[in-house]
Each structure stands twice: as C-alpha cells, then as structure tokens.
N, C-alpha and C positions, 0 to 999 in steps of 0.2 A: 715465135713464128711471126713473121711479118707478112700477112696476106693482104691487108688493106680493107678487109671486110668492115672493120669499125669505121672506115672512112666514107662508107656509103650512106647517104641521107644522115650526115652527122649533125648532131645538135650540140657539139662540144662547146661548153662555156669557156670564156677567155677572161683571165684576171688582168689587172693593170700591168703586171710584171710580163705576161704573155704578150700583150699588145705592144709594149715597149721593146721586147726582145725582137719581135717580128718587124716592127717599123724599123729597127736599127739595121735590118738586112736591105732596106730600101723599098719595102712594100707600104702602100698607103691603106689606112684602116678601112676605107670604103671598098678597097679591092678584095680583102680576105675575110671581112666580118660584116655582120648585120646586127642591128640591135633589135631585140625581140620584145621590147617594151619594158624589160626588167634589167638586162645585161646584154653584153656583147657575146656573140658565139660565132664560130666558124661558119663561113659562107659556102653553100653547095653550089656547084657549077654542073649542069647536066647530071644531077643526082649523086654527086660525090664531092668531097671536100675540095676546096679551092687549090689545095696544095698537093693533091694526088695526081701523079703523072700518068701517062698512058701504060706504063709498065707496072702500075699499082705500087709505086714507090712514093714516099713522101719527099717532096722538094726542100723541105726545111728540117728534116729529121733531127739533126742535133739542136735545133732551136724551136722544136715543136712545143705546143701548149702543155702545161702541167696535167692537164685531164688525159691528154694523150699518153703521157709518160706513165700514168698510173693505171691505165687501162689493162686488164679487163674489170678492175674494181670500179663499181659504179653505185649511184644512190638512186633507189626507187622509193617514192614517197611512202607507199604502203608497206614496204619491206625494210627499208633502211639500207645500210651499206650491204653490198652483196657483189657477187661476180656475175658478169654477163655471160649466160650460158650459151648465147650465140657465138662467142669467140672461141675459135678453135684451140686456143692456148689456155681456156678457162680451168680445165681439169689439171693443168700442170702448176697452177699456182699454189704456193704453199701457204699455211695458215700464218706464218711469220710475214711473208711478203703481203698477204692481204691485210694484216693488222697495220703494218707499216704504211702501206698504200691508203688505208682508210683514214688514217690521221691526216695525211695530206689532202684527201678528198674533202674532209670536213673543213679544213682551212679554206679550200677553194669555195665551198658552198657558202661559208660565212662571209667571205669576201663579196661574192656575187648576191648576197642577201637571200639565198635559197635555203638557209639551215636555221632552224629555231631552236633554241635551248631545250624546248620540250621534246626534240627528237633524240635525245641522249640515248 
C-alpha cells in the first residue's frame, strides 16, 4: 500500500548512500535534508516530506532512502525494532520480511550513530 502516511512529518534519517543517490538526481542537500545535530534527515515542507507530491506520490520513489524502503519496520528506543502500527500495511508484514528489514535498519542506525551494541 502506497498511501504516503509515513511521509507526513517524517523524521527519516539519511545515510551517505542515500544522500549521494539523491544528489545524483540533481537535488542539492540543502533542498531535501536538514541536519538535526546528529545526522541528516529528510526535510519536511508544509508538514510532509520534501519529495511527496500533491497526489501523495514520491517524486523519487526508485531512488528513495533506505529507511523508506524498509518501512514500516522502525526502531523505537524503549522497544527496539518493531513495526509502525500507524502504517496501514503493518499487519501485512510477514515475520521473514520484518527480520530482513530489521537487519538493514540496524545497519542504518549504526551508520548514523543511533545504535549502540547494548541494544542487541
């Protein structure tokens, strides 16, 4: 389901690979990202992701950040890796899909410095 709900008030972190991939499309970092003091994340414009168009479609879908690709798998500091219950597709995620996406999520979190080994 591609509803765009996850693109509203996004806090999606960006890896170096994400930034390079998006910049290769001709976008400037300051257009689509903000630095939150720790790492870059997608910028919100009028309450939604910079890349979400008026039809609730992603303008860079084939090039979207890794975090967007693995959604609705998310990390909550007091819970760990979980599925975002606000996502309409959350109940359709299989355990195998969640496990595969969880591995990728931990790689992203390590890269941006938001995952400690104590969180295993």
